[in-house]
PQR file of N, CA, C, O and H, with PARSE charges and radii, in Angstrom:
ATOM      1  N   MET A   1       0.849  -1.170   0.000 -0.4000 1.5000
ATOM      2  CA  MET A   1       0.000   0.000   0.000 -0.0000 2.0000
ATOM      3  C   MET A   1       0.895   1.234   0.000  0.5500 1.7000
ATOM      4  O   MET A   1       1.828   1.316   0.799 -0.5500 1.4000
ATOM      5  N   THR A   2       0.631   2.177  -0.867 -0.4000 1.5000
ATOM      6  CA  THR A   2       1.407   3.408  -0.966 -0.0000 2.0000
ATOM      7  C   THR A   2       0.505   4.594  -0.659  0.5500 1.7000
ATOM      8  O   THR A   2      -0.588   4.718  -1.212 -0.5500 1.4000
ATOM      9  H   THR A   2      -0.127   2.110  -1.516  0.4000 1.0000
ATOM     10  N   ALA A   3       0.970   5.454   0.220 -0.4000 1.5000
ATOM     11  CA  ALA A   3       0.209   6.655   0.566 -0.0000 2.0000
ATOM     12  C   ALA A   3       0.982   7.879   0.102  0.5500 1.7000
ATOM     13  O   ALA A   3       2.205   7.940   0.225 -0.5500 1.4000
ATOM     14  H   ALA A   3       1.858   5.354   0.669  0.4000 1.0000
ATOM     15  N   GLU A   4       0.274   8.828  -0.420 -0.4000 1.5000
ATOM     16  CA  GLU A   4       0.896  10.082  -0.834 -0.0000 2.0000
ATOM     17  C   GLU A   4       0.374  11.201   0.047  0.5500 1.7000
ATOM     18  O   GLU A   4      -0.805  11.242   0.397 -0.5500 1.4000
ATOM     19  H   GLU A   4      -0.720   8.779  -0.521  0.4000 1.0000
ATOM     20  N   TYR A   5       1.273  12.106   0.397 -0.4000 1.5000
ATOM     21  CA  TYR A   5       0.894  13.240   1.228 -0.0000 2.0000
ATOM     22  C   TYR A   5       1.489  14.489   0.608  0.5500 1.7000
ATOM     23  O   TYR A   5       2.682  14.530   0.307 -0.5500 1.4000
ATOM     24  H   TYR A   5       2.231  12.073   0.112  0.4000 1.0000
ATOM     25  N   THR A   6       0.681  15.488   0.419 -0.4000 1.5000
ATOM     26  CA  THR A   6       1.140  16.764  -0.110 -0.0000 2.0000
ATOM     27  C   THR A   6       0.886  17.822   0.948  0.5500 1.7000
ATOM     28  O   THR A   6      -0.259  18.088   1.314 -0.5500 1.4000
ATOM     29  H   THR A   6      -0.288  15.456   0.664  0.4000 1.0000
ATOM     30  N   ALA A   7       1.968  18.425   1.437 -0.4000 1.5000
ATOM     31  CA  ALA A   7       1.840  19.477   2.443 -0.0000 2.0000
ATOM     32  C   ALA A   7       1.442  20.776   1.762  0.5500 1.7000
ATOM     33  O   ALA A   7       1.976  21.126   0.709 -0.5500 1.4000
ATOM     34  H   ALA A   7       2.898  18.209   1.140  0.4000 1.0000
ATOM     35  N   SER A   8       0.519  21.475   2.358 -0.4000 1.5000
ATOM     36  CA  SER A   8       0.129  22.772   1.821 -0.0000 2.0000
ATOM     37  C   SER A   8      -0.180  23.714   2.976  0.5500 1.7000
ATOM     38  O   SER A   8      -0.577  23.291   4.062 -0.5500 1.4000
ATOM     39  H   SER A   8       0.085  21.191   3.214  0.4000 1.0000
ATOM     40  N   THR A   9       0.008  24.973   2.718 -0.4000 1.5000
ATOM     41  CA  THR A   9      -0.288  25.990   3.711 -0.0000 2.0000
ATOM     42  C   THR A   9      -1.325  26.929   3.138  0.5500 1.7000
ATOM     43  O   THR A   9      -1.153  27.471   2.046 -0.5500 1.4000
ATOM     44  H   THR A   9       0.330  25.317   1.837  0.4000 1.0000
ATOM     45  N   GLU A  10      -2.390  27.116   3.872 -0.4000 1.5000
ATOM     46  CA  GLU A  10      -3.426  28.033   3.424 -0.0000 2.0000
ATOM     47  C   GLU A  10      -3.129  29.407   4.011  0.5500 1.7000
ATOM     48  O   GLU A  10      -3.088  29.570   5.231 -0.5500 1.4000
ATOM     49  H   GLU A  10      -2.529  26.675   4.759  0.4000 1.0000
ATOM     50  N   LEU A  11      -2.926  30.377   3.159 -0.4000 1.5000
ATOM     51  CA  LEU A  11      -2.600  31.727   3.597 -0.0000 2.0000
ATOM     52  C   LEU A  11      -3.866  32.493   3.948  0.5500 1.7000
ATOM     53  O   LEU A  11      -4.911  32.276   3.334 -0.5500 1.4000
ATOM     54  H   LEU A  11      -2.959  30.245   2.169  0.4000 1.0000
ATOM     55  N   PRO A  12      -3.784  33.389   4.930 -0.5600 1.5000
ATOM     56  CA  PRO A  12      -4.953  34.204   5.257  0.2800 2.0000
ATOM     57  C   PRO A  12      -5.235  35.203   4.135  0.5500 1.7000
ATOM     58  O   PRO A  12      -4.370  35.469   3.300 -0.5500 1.4000
ATOM     59  N   ALA A  13      -6.421  35.738   4.124 -0.4000 1.5000
ATOM     60  CA  ALA A  13      -6.788  36.743   3.128 -0.0000 2.0000
ATOM     61  C   ALA A  13      -5.933  37.995   3.314  0.5500 1.7000
ATOM     62  O   ALA A  13      -5.514  38.303   4.430 -0.5500 1.4000
ATOM     63  H   ALA A  13      -7.123  35.521   4.802  0.4000 1.0000
ATOM     64  N   ALA A  14      -5.677  38.709   2.234 -0.4000 1.5000
ATOM     65  CA  ALA A  14      -4.909  39.950   2.314 -0.0000 2.0000
ATOM     66  C   ALA A  14      -5.624  40.913   3.254  0.5500 1.7000
ATOM     67  O   ALA A  14      -6.850  41.015   3.245 -0.5500 1.4000
ATOM     68  H   ALA A  14      -6.017  38.459   1.327  0.4000 1.0000
ATOM     69  N   GLY A  15      -4.836  41.619   4.067 -0.4000 1.5000
ATOM     70  CA  GLY A  15      -5.409  42.569   5.018 -0.0000 2.0000
ATOM     71  C   GLY A  15      -4.475  42.775   6.187  0.5500 1.7000
ATOM     72  O   GLY A  15      -3.371  42.231   6.214 -0.5500 1.4000
ATOM     73  H   GLY A  15      -3.839  41.536   4.075  0.4000 1.0000
ATOM     74  N   THR A  16      -4.913  43.556   7.150 -0.4000 1.5000
ATOM     75  CA  THR A  16      -4.132  43.852   8.344 -0.0000 2.0000
ATOM     76  C   THR A  16      -4.729  43.107   9.528  0.5500 1.7000
ATOM     77  O   THR A  16      -5.936  43.173   9.764 -0.5500 1.4000
ATOM     78  H   THR A  16      -5.810  43.997   7.128  0.4000 1.0000
ATOM     79  N   TYR A  17      -3.893  42.403  10.266 -0.4000 1.5000
ATOM     80  CA  TYR A  17      -4.316  41.615  11.420 -0.0000 2.0000
ATOM     81  C   TYR A  17      -3.577  42.114  12.653  0.5500 1.7000
ATOM     82  O   TYR A  17      -2.363  42.314  12.614 -0.5500 1.4000
ATOM     83  H   TYR A  17      -2.913  42.349  10.074  0.4000 1.0000
ATOM     84  N   ARG A  18      -4.306  42.315  13.749 -0.4000 1.5000
ATOM     85  CA  ARG A  18      -3.675  42.721  15.006 -0.0000 2.0000
ATOM     86  C   ARG A  18      -3.177  41.496  15.754  0.5500 1.7000
ATOM     87  O   ARG A  18      -3.800  40.435  15.711 -0.5500 1.4000
ATOM     88  H   ARG A  18      -5.292  42.153  13.780  0.4000 1.0000
ATOM     89  N   ILE A  19      -2.049  41.648  16.440 -0.4000 1.5000
ATOM     90  CA  ILE A  19      -1.491  40.582  17.278 -0.0000 2.0000
ATOM     91  C   ILE A  19      -2.077  40.747  18.672  0.5500 1.7000
ATOM     92  O   ILE A  19      -2.097  41.855  19.209 -0.5500 1.4000
ATOM     93  H   ILE A  19      -1.543  42.509  16.475  0.4000 1.0000
ATOM     94  N   HIS A  20      -2.550  39.665  19.258 -0.4000 1.5000
ATOM     95  CA  HIS A  20      -3.146  39.687  20.598 -0.0000 2.0000
ATOM     96  C   HIS A  20      -2.010  39.665  21.624  0.5500 1.7000
ATOM     97  O   HIS A  20      -1.368  38.628  21.794 -0.5500 1.4000
ATOM     98  H   HIS A  20      -2.534  38.766  18.822  0.4000 1.0000
ATOM     99  N   PRO A  21      -1.742  40.788  22.318 -0.5600 1.5000
ATOM    100  CA  PRO A  21      -0.585  40.865  23.214  0.2800 2.0000
ATOM    101  C   PRO A  21      -0.592  39.866  24.369  0.5500 1.7000
ATOM    102  O   PRO A  21       0.468  39.375  24.756 -0.5500 1.4000
ATOM    103  N   GLU A  22      -1.750  39.558  24.920 -0.4000 1.5000
ATOM    104  CA  GLU A  22      -1.806  38.654  26.068 -0.0000 2.0000
ATOM    105  C   GLU A  22      -1.478  37.209  25.690  0.5500 1.7000
ATOM    106  O   GLU A  22      -1.199  36.389  26.565 -0.5500 1.4000
ATOM    107  H   GLU A  22      -2.612  39.956  24.605  0.4000 1.0000
ATOM    108  N   GLN A  23      -1.507  36.896  24.410 -0.4000 1.5000
ATOM    109  CA  GLN A  23      -1.255  35.518  23.989 -0.0000 2.0000
ATOM    110  C   GLN A  23      -0.022  35.391  23.093  0.5500 1.7000
ATOM    111  O   GLN A  23       0.172  34.359  22.450 -0.5500 1.4000
ATOM    112  H   GLN A  23      -1.733  37.562  23.699  0.4000 1.0000
ATOM    113  N   SER A  24       0.814  36.438  23.049 -0.4000 1.5000
ATOM    114  CA  SER A  24       1.919  36.434  22.097 -0.0000 2.0000
ATOM    115  C   SER A  24       3.237  36.818  22.755  0.5500 1.7000
ATOM    116  O   SER A  24       3.272  37.638  23.673 -0.5500 1.4000
ATOM    117  H   SER A  24       0.657  37.276  23.571  0.4000 1.0000
ATOM    118  N   THR A  25       4.302  36.223  22.282 -0.4000 1.5000
ATOM    119  CA  THR A  25       5.651  36.548  22.739 -0.0000 2.0000
ATOM    120  C   THR A  25       6.605  36.531  21.543  0.5500 1.7000
ATOM    121  O   THR A  25       6.293  35.999  20.478 -0.5500 1.4000
ATOM    122  H   THR A  25       4.274  35.557  21.536  0.4000 1.0000
ATOM    123  N   VAL A  26       7.776  37.132  21.757 -0.4000 1.5000
ATOM    124  CA  VAL A  26       8.852  37.080  20.769 -0.0000 2.0000
ATOM    125  C   VAL A  26      10.014  36.348  21.431  0.5500 1.7000
ATOM    126  O   VAL A  26      10.415  36.692  22.543 -0.5500 1.4000
ATOM    127  H   VAL A  26       8.029  37.564  22.622  0.4000 1.0000
ATOM    128  N   CYS A  27      10.550  35.347  20.756 -0.4000 1.5000
ATOM    129  CA  CYS A  27      11.693  34.605  21.276 -0.0000 2.0000
ATOM    130  C   CYS A  27      12.944  35.011  20.504  0.5500 1.7000
ATOM    131  O   CYS A  27      12.908  35.179  19.285 -0.5500 1.4000
ATOM    132  H   CYS A  27      10.225  35.068  19.853  0.4000 1.0000
ATOM    133  N   TYR A  28      14.041  35.164  21.224 -0.4000 1.5000
ATOM    134  CA  TYR A  28      15.307  35.610  20.642 -0.0000 2.0000
ATOM    135  C   TYR A  28      16.398  34.604  20.984  0.5500 1.7000
ATOM    136  O   TYR A  28      16.440  34.062  22.089 -0.5500 1.4000
ATOM    137  H   TYR A  28      14.071  35.027  22.214  0.4000 1.0000
ATOM    138  N   ARG A  29      17.266  34.368  20.030 -0.4000 1.5000
ATOM    139  CA  ARG A  29      18.422  33.502  20.267 -0.0000 2.0000
ATOM    140  C   ARG A  29      19.616  34.161  19.600  0.5500 1.7000
ATOM    141  O   ARG A  29      19.578  34.457  18.406 -0.5500 1.4000
ATOM    142  H   ARG A  29      17.232  34.808  19.132  0.4000 1.0000
ATOM    143  N   GLY A  30      20.666  34.389  20.358 -0.4000 1.5000
ATOM    144  CA  GLY A  30      21.864  35.029  19.822 -0.0000 2.0000
ATOM    145  C   GLY A  30      23.094  34.591  20.591  0.5500 1.7000
ATOM    146  O   GLY A  30      23.006  33.784  21.516 -0.5500 1.4000
ATOM    147  H   GLY A  30      20.697  34.148  21.328  0.4000 1.0000
ATOM    148  N   ARG A  31      24.220  35.120  20.211 -0.4000 1.5000
ATOM    149  CA  ARG A  31      25.490  34.809  20.866 -0.0000 2.0000
ATOM    150  C   ARG A  31      25.820  35.866  21.904  0.5500 1.7000
ATOM    151  O   ARG A  31      25.488  37.040  21.736 -0.5500 1.4000
ATOM    152  H   ARG A  31      24.292  35.775  19.459  0.4000 1.0000
ATOM    153  N   HIS A  32      26.474  35.445  22.976 -0.4000 1.5000
ATOM    154  CA  HIS A  32      26.961  36.341  24.004 -0.0000 2.0000
ATOM    155  C   HIS A  32      27.964  37.301  23.388  0.5500 1.7000
ATOM    156  O   HIS A  32      28.501  37.024  22.315 -0.5500 1.4000
ATOM    157  H   HIS A  32      26.744  34.492  23.112  0.4000 1.0000
ATOM    158  N   MET A  33      28.223  38.407  24.035 -0.4000 1.5000
ATOM    159  CA  MET A  33      29.098  39.448  23.508 -0.0000 2.0000
ATOM    160  C   MET A  33      30.434  38.915  22.985  0.5500 1.7000
ATOM    161  O   MET A  33      30.933  39.394  21.968 -0.5500 1.4000
ATOM    162  H   MET A  33      27.786  38.632  24.906  0.4000 1.0000
ATOM    163  N   PHE A  34      31.001  37.953  23.657 -0.4000 1.5000
ATOM    164  CA  PHE A  34      32.288  37.404  23.232 -0.0000 2.0000
ATOM    165  C   PHE A  34      32.130  36.196  22.313  0.5500 1.7000
ATOM    166  O   PHE A  34      33.126  35.611  21.888 -0.5500 1.4000
ATOM    167  H   PHE A  34      30.595  37.563  24.484  0.4000 1.0000
ATOM    168  N   GLY A  35      30.910  35.822  22.007 -0.4000 1.5000
ATOM    169  CA  GLY A  35      30.652  34.725  21.097 -0.0000 2.0000
ATOM    170  C   GLY A  35      30.865  33.350  21.696  0.5500 1.7000
ATOM    171  O   GLY A  35      30.873  32.358  20.967 -0.5500 1.4000
ATOM    172  H   GLY A  35      30.101  36.297  22.353  0.4000 1.0000
ATOM    173  N   LEU A  36      31.039  33.266  23.009 -0.4000 1.5000
ATOM    174  CA  LEU A  36      31.325  31.980  23.646 -0.0000 2.0000
ATOM    175  C   LEU A  36      30.075  31.194  24.009  0.5500 1.7000
ATOM    176  O   LEU A  36      30.117  29.965  24.077 -0.5500 1.4000
ATOM    177  H   LEU A  36      31.032  34.071  23.601  0.4000 1.0000
ATOM    178  N   GLY A  37      28.994  31.866  24.235 -0.4000 1.5000
ATOM    179  CA  GLY A  37      27.786  31.159  24.653 -0.0000 2.0000
ATOM    180  C   GLY A  37      26.557  31.673  23.931  0.5500 1.7000
ATOM    181  O   GLY A  37      26.559  32.772  23.376 -0.5500 1.4000
ATOM    182  H   GLY A  37      28.960  32.864  24.179  0.4000 1.0000
ATOM    183  N   VAL A  38      25.514  30.872  23.945 -0.4000 1.5000
ATOM    184  CA  VAL A  38      24.247  31.227  23.324 -0.0000 2.0000
ATOM    185  C   VAL A  38      23.342  31.852  24.375  0.5500 1.7000
ATOM    186  O   VAL A  38      23.288  31.388  25.514 -0.5500 1.4000
ATOM    187  H   VAL A  38      25.512  29.979  24.395  0.4000 1.0000
ATOM    188  N   VAL A  39      22.636  32.901  23.990 -0.4000 1.5000
ATOM    189  CA  VAL A  39      21.689  33.564  24.872 -0.0000 2.0000
ATOM    190  C   VAL A  39      20.295  33.412  24.268  0.5500 1.7000
ATOM    191  O   VAL A  39      20.089  33.711  23.092 -0.5500 1.4000
ATOM    192  H   VAL A  39      22.680  33.277  23.065  0.4000 1.0000
ATOM    193  N   ASN A  40      19.350  32.953  25.064 -0.4000 1.5000
ATOM    194  CA  ASN A  40      17.954  32.834  24.655 -0.0000 2.0000
ATOM    195  C   ASN A  40      17.124  33.742  25.550  0.5500 1.7000
ATOM    196  O   ASN A  40      17.404  33.849  26.744 -0.5500 1.4000
ATOM    197  H   ASN A  40      19.517  32.710  26.020  0.4000 1.0000
ATOM    198  N   ALA A  41      16.123  34.389  25.004 -0.4000 1.5000
ATOM    199  CA  ALA A  41      15.248  35.230  25.810 -0.0000 2.0000
ATOM    200  C   ALA A  41      13.865  35.263  25.169  0.5500 1.7000
ATOM    201  O   ALA A  41      13.717  35.070  23.962 -0.5500 1.4000
ATOM    202  H   ALA A  41      15.896  34.302  24.034  0.4000 1.0000
ATOM    203  N   THR A  42      12.858  35.510  26.001 -0.4000 1.5000
ATOM    204  CA  THR A  42      11.486  35.650  25.530 -0.0000 2.0000
ATOM    205  C   THR A  42      10.955  36.983  26.045  0.5500 1.7000
ATOM    206  O   THR A  42      11.102  37.298  27.226 -0.5500 1.4000
ATOM    207  H   THR A  42      12.979  35.667  26.981  0.4000 1.0000
ATOM    208  N   PHE A  43      10.340  37.762  25.166 -0.4000 1.5000
ATOM    209  CA  PHE A  43       9.823  39.080  25.508 -0.0000 2.0000
ATOM    210  C   PHE A  43       8.312  39.118  25.278  0.5500 1.7000
ATOM    211  O   PHE A  43       7.790  38.434  24.398 -0.5500 1.4000
ATOM    212  H   PHE A  43      10.220  37.506  24.206  0.4000 1.0000
ATOM    213  N   ARG A  44       7.617  39.930  26.083 -0.4000 1.5000
ATOM    214  CA  ARG A  44       6.182  40.151  25.886 -0.0000 2.0000
ATOM    215  C   ARG A  44       5.974  41.112  24.726  0.5500 1.7000
ATOM    216  O   ARG A  44       6.746  42.056  24.555 -0.5500 1.4000
ATOM    217  H   ARG A  44       8.041  40.486  26.798  0.4000 1.0000
ATOM    218  N   ILE A  45       4.954  40.883  23.943 -0.4000 1.5000
ATOM    219  CA  ILE A  45       4.569  41.809  22.887 -0.0000 2.0000
ATOM    220  C   ILE A  45       3.586  42.812  23.485  0.5500 1.7000
ATOM    221  O   ILE A  45       2.589  42.423  24.093 -0.5500 1.4000
ATOM    222  H   ILE A  45       4.327  40.116  24.083  0.4000 1.0000
ATOM    223  N   VAL A  46       3.869  44.102  23.311 -0.4000 1.5000
ATOM    224  CA  VAL A  46       2.985  45.163  23.788 -0.0000 2.0000
ATOM    225  C   VAL A  46       1.894  45.431  22.754  0.5500 1.7000
ATOM    226  O   VAL A  46       0.719  45.569  23.097 -0.5500 1.4000
ATOM    227  H   VAL A  46       4.679  44.419  22.817  0.4000 1.0000
ATOM    228  N   SER A  47       2.293  45.500  21.500 -0.4000 1.5000
ATOM    229  CA  SER A  47       1.339  45.690  20.408 -0.0000 2.0000
ATOM    230  C   SER A  47       1.978  45.224  19.111  0.5500 1.7000
ATOM    231  O   SER A  47       3.200  45.107  19.019 -0.5500 1.4000
ATOM    232  H   SER A  47       3.246  45.387  21.221  0.4000 1.0000
ATOM    233  N   GLY A  48       1.159  44.963  18.122 -0.4000 1.5000
ATOM    234  CA  GLY A  48       1.717  44.556  16.840 -0.0000 2.0000
ATOM    235  C   GLY A  48       0.645  44.271  15.815  0.5500 1.7000
ATOM    236  O   GLY A  48      -0.534  44.109  16.129 -0.5500 1.4000
ATOM    237  H   GLY A  48       0.167  45.059  18.196  0.4000 1.0000
ATOM    238  N   GLU A  49       1.104  44.216  14.572 -0.4000 1.5000
ATOM    239  CA  GLU A  49       0.186  43.887  13.489 -0.0000 2.0000
ATOM    240  C   GLU A  49       0.926  43.141  12.393  0.5500 1.7000
ATOM    241  O   GLU A  49       2.138  43.272  12.220 -0.5500 1.4000
ATOM    242  H   GLU A  49       2.062  44.347  14.317  0.4000 1.0000
ATOM    243  N   ILE A  50       0.156  42.358  11.666 -0.4000 1.5000
ATOM    244  CA  ILE A  50       0.659  41.606  10.521 -0.0000 2.0000
ATOM    245  C   ILE A  50      -0.080  42.126   9.298  0.5500 1.7000
ATOM    246  O   ILE A  50      -1.310  42.129   9.263 -0.5500 1.4000
ATOM    247  H   ILE A  50      -0.829  42.252  11.806  0.4000 1.0000
ATOM    248  N   LEU A  51       0.666  42.561   8.308 -0.4000 1.5000
ATOM    249  CA  LEU A  51       0.077  43.019   7.057 -0.0000 2.0000
ATOM    250  C   LEU A  51       0.305  41.946   6.012  0.5500 1.7000
ATOM    251  O   LEU A  51       1.434  41.730   5.572 -0.5500 1.4000
ATOM    252  H   LEU A  51       1.666  42.559   8.336  0.4000 1.0000
ATOM    253  N   VAL A  52      -0.764  41.273   5.614 -0.4000 1.5000
ATOM    254  CA  VAL A  52      -0.688  40.254   4.571 -0.0000 2.0000
ATOM    255  C   VAL A  52      -1.006  40.954   3.257  0.5500 1.7000
ATOM    256  O   VAL A  52      -2.123  41.425   3.046 -0.5500 1.4000
ATOM    257  H   VAL A  52      -1.681  41.448   5.971  0.4000 1.0000
ATOM    258  N   ALA A  53      -0.002  41.016   2.372 -0.4000 1.5000
ATOM    259  CA  ALA A  53      -0.158  41.697   1.092 -0.0000 2.0000
ATOM    260  C   ALA A  53      -0.698  40.728   0.045  0.5500 1.7000
ATOM    261  O   ALA A  53      -0.620  39.510   0.207 -0.5500 1.4000
ATOM    262  H   ALA A  53       0.906  40.633   2.544  0.4000 1.0000
ATOM    263  N   ASP A  54      -1.245  41.289  -1.028 -0.4000 1.5000
ATOM    264  CA  ASP A  54      -1.718  40.449  -2.134 -0.0000 2.0000
ATOM    265  C   ASP A  54      -0.570  39.595  -2.669  0.5500 1.7000
ATOM    266  O   ASP A  54      -0.751  38.419  -2.984 -0.5500 1.4000
ATOM    267  H   ASP A  54      -1.308  42.279  -1.160  0.4000 1.0000
ATOM    268  N   GLN A  55       0.608  40.201  -2.768 -0.4000 1.5000
ATOM    269  CA  GLN A  55       1.809  39.452  -3.132 -0.0000 2.0000
ATOM    270  C   GLN A  55       2.486  39.114  -1.807  0.5500 1.7000
ATOM    271  O   GLN A  55       3.067  39.994  -1.172 -0.5500 1.4000
ATOM    272  H   GLN A  55       0.755  41.156  -2.512  0.4000 1.0000
ATOM    273  N   THR A  56       2.420  37.865  -1.385 -0.4000 1.5000
ATOM    274  CA  THR A  56       2.840  37.481  -0.031 -0.0000 2.0000
ATOM    275  C   THR A  56       4.275  37.855   0.297  0.5500 1.7000
ATOM    276  O   THR A  56       4.593  38.044   1.471 -0.5500 1.4000
ATOM    277  H   THR A  56       1.948  37.150  -1.901  0.4000 1.0000
ATOM    278  N   THR A  57       5.149  37.969  -0.683 -0.4000 1.5000
ATOM    279  CA  THR A  57       6.538  38.355  -0.405 -0.0000 2.0000
ATOM    280  C   THR A  57       6.643  39.803   0.048  0.5500 1.7000
ATOM    281  O   THR A  57       7.698  40.213   0.532 -0.5500 1.4000
ATOM    282  H   THR A  57       4.890  37.815  -1.637  0.4000 1.0000
ATOM    283  N   SER A  58       5.588  40.585  -0.094 -0.4000 1.5000
ATOM    284  CA  SER A  58       5.566  41.976   0.367 -0.0000 2.0000
ATOM    285  C   SER A  58       4.899  42.115   1.737  0.5500 1.7000
ATOM    286  O   SER A  58       4.721  43.235   2.215 -0.5500 1.4000
ATOM    287  H   SER A  58       4.732  40.252  -0.488  0.4000 1.0000
ATOM    288  N   SER A  59       4.533  41.027   2.367 -0.4000 1.5000
ATOM    289  CA  SER A  59       3.894  41.054   3.681 -0.0000 2.0000
ATOM    290  C   SER A  59       4.893  41.496   4.745  0.5500 1.7000
ATOM    291  O   SER A  59       6.097  41.284   4.601 -0.5500 1.4000
ATOM    292  H   SER A  59       4.678  40.116   1.979  0.4000 1.0000
ATOM    293  N   THR A  60       4.386  42.118   5.825 -0.4000 1.5000
ATOM    294  CA  THR A  60       5.256  42.601   6.900 -0.0000 2.0000
ATOM    295  C   THR A  60       4.654  42.290   8.263  0.5500 1.7000
ATOM    296  O   THR A  60       3.451  42.067   8.396 -0.5500 1.4000
ATOM    297  H   THR A  60       3.408  42.291   5.943  0.4000 1.0000
ATOM    298  N   VAL A  61       5.525  42.281   9.273 -0.4000 1.5000
ATOM    299  CA  VAL A  61       5.116  42.137  10.672 -0.0000 2.0000
ATOM    300  C   VAL A  61       5.792  43.253  11.443  0.5500 1.7000
ATOM    301  O   VAL A  61       6.995  43.472  11.301 -0.5500 1.4000
ATOM    302  H   VAL A  61       6.502  42.463   9.164  0.4000 1.0000
ATOM    303  N   THR A  62       5.012  43.971  12.272 -0.4000 1.5000
ATOM    304  CA  THR A  62       5.547  45.044  13.102 -0.0000 2.0000
ATOM    305  C   THR A  62       5.102  44.790  14.532  0.5500 1.7000
ATOM    306  O   THR A  62       3.914  44.595  14.786 -0.5500 1.4000
ATOM    307  H   THR A  62       4.035  43.794  12.387  0.4000 1.0000
ATOM    308  N   VAL A  63       6.058  44.790  15.484 -0.4000 1.5000
ATOM    309  CA  VAL A  63       5.708  44.589  16.889 -0.0000 2.0000
ATOM    310  C   VAL A  63       6.484  45.554  17.775  0.5500 1.7000
ATOM    311  O   VAL A  63       7.589  45.977  17.438 -0.5500 1.4000
ATOM    312  H   VAL A  63       7.024  44.949  15.277  0.4000 1.0000
ATOM    313  N   SER A  64       5.890  45.893  18.906 -0.4000 1.5000
ATOM    314  CA  SER A  64       6.570  46.598  19.988 -0.0000 2.0000
ATOM    315  C   SER A  64       6.652  45.618  21.136  0.5500 1.7000
ATOM    316  O   SER A  64       5.666  44.960  21.470 -0.5500 1.4000
ATOM    317  H   SER A  64       4.991  45.550  19.181  0.4000 1.0000
ATOM    318  N   ILE A  65       7.839  45.516  21.749 -0.4000 1.5000
ATOM    319  CA  ILE A  65       8.012  44.555  22.843 -0.0000 2.0000
ATOM    320  C   ILE A  65       8.324  45.275  24.142  0.5500 1.7000
ATOM    321  O   ILE A  65       8.781  46.418  24.138 -0.5500 1.4000
ATOM    322  H   ILE A  65       8.640  46.050  21.478  0.4000 1.0000
ATOM    323  N   ASP A  66       8.074  44.601  25.244 -0.4000 1.5000
ATOM    324  CA  ASP A  66       8.466  45.058  26.568 -0.0000 2.0000
ATOM    325  C   ASP A  66       9.918  44.640  26.740  0.5500 1.7000
ATOM    326  O   ASP A  66      10.231  43.454  26.638 -0.5500 1.4000
ATOM    327  H   ASP A  66       7.703  43.673  25.247  0.4000 1.0000
ATOM    328  N   ALA A  67      10.818  45.596  27.001 -0.4000 1.5000
ATOM    329  CA  ALA A  67      12.249  45.294  27.068 -0.0000 2.0000
ATOM    330  C   ALA A  67      12.637  44.442  28.271  0.5500 1.7000
ATOM    331  O   ALA A  67      13.739  43.894  28.296 -0.5500 1.4000
ATOM    332  H   ALA A  67      10.565  46.560  27.084  0.4000 1.0000
ATOM    333  N   ASP A  68      11.761  44.315  29.270 -0.4000 1.5000
ATOM    334  CA  ASP A  68      12.048  43.407  30.379 -0.0000 2.0000
ATOM    335  C   ASP A  68      11.946  41.980  29.864  0.5500 1.7000
ATOM    336  O   ASP A  68      10.961  41.613  29.223 -0.5500 1.4000
ATOM    337  H   ASP A  68      10.866  44.760  29.250  0.4000 1.0000
ATOM    338  N   VAL A  69      12.953  41.184  30.142 -0.4000 1.5000
ATOM    339  CA  VAL A  69      12.969  39.803  29.674 -0.0000 2.0000
ATOM    340  C   VAL A  69      11.951  39.001  30.475  0.5500 1.7000
ATOM    341  O   VAL A  69      11.953  39.020  31.706 -0.5500 1.4000
ATOM    342  H   VAL A  69      13.753  41.482  30.663  0.4000 1.0000
ATOM    343  N   LEU A  70      11.080  38.296  29.754 -0.4000 1.5000
ATOM    344  CA  LEU A  70      10.064  37.465  30.397 -0.0000 2.0000
ATOM    345  C   LEU A  70      10.687  36.207  30.963  0.5500 1.7000
ATOM    346  O   LEU A  70      10.443  35.860  32.118 -0.5500 1.4000
ATOM    347  H   LEU A  70      11.078  38.281  28.754  0.4000 1.0000
ATOM    348  N   ARG A  71      11.499  35.510  30.156 -0.4000 1.5000
ATOM    349  CA  ARG A  71      12.153  34.274  30.578 -0.0000 2.0000
ATOM    350  C   ARG A  71      13.588  34.263  30.058  0.5500 1.7000
ATOM    351  O   ARG A  71      13.826  33.780  28.951 -0.5500 1.4000
ATOM    352  H   ARG A  71      11.698  35.792  29.217  0.4000 1.0000
ATOM    353  N   PRO A  72      14.541  34.777  30.814 -0.5600 1.5000
ATOM    354  CA  PRO A  72      15.929  34.723  30.343  0.2800 2.0000
ATOM    355  C   PRO A  72      16.461  33.303  30.463  0.5500 1.7000
ATOM    356  O   PRO A  72      16.183  32.610  31.442 -0.5500 1.4000
ATOM    357  N   GLU A  73      17.213  32.880  29.486 -0.4000 1.5000
ATOM    358  CA  GLU A  73      17.822  31.552  29.500 -0.0000 2.0000
ATOM    359  C   GLU A  73      19.247  31.676  28.971  0.5500 1.7000
ATOM    360  O   GLU A  73      19.451  31.906  27.779 -0.5500 1.4000
ATOM    361  H   GLU A  73      17.439  33.444  28.692  0.4000 1.0000
ATOM    362  N   ILE A  74      20.217  31.527  29.841 -0.4000 1.5000
ATOM    363  CA  ILE A  74      21.623  31.644  29.429 -0.0000 2.0000
ATOM    364  C   ILE A  74      22.282  30.286  29.533  0.5500 1.7000
ATOM    365  O   ILE A  74      23.469  30.151  29.235 -0.5500 1.4000
ATOM    366  H   ILE A  74      20.052  31.341  30.809  0.4000 1.0000
TER
END
């Protein structure tokens, strides 16, 4: 028996969507100043929006974050 599976992603309709701050975070991963260790952090989103353009490659995301780290992980 052979099964075929085709993955597809359904894109939302073109328009502007607000990000729900109480249910959203931004996660960051980078290198320490000297490049010796990895730094991970999670920040709260204060506000934001997603602009889905007719041509999806022109879509944008804009967010404002709370600079206090929600969950620092070093």
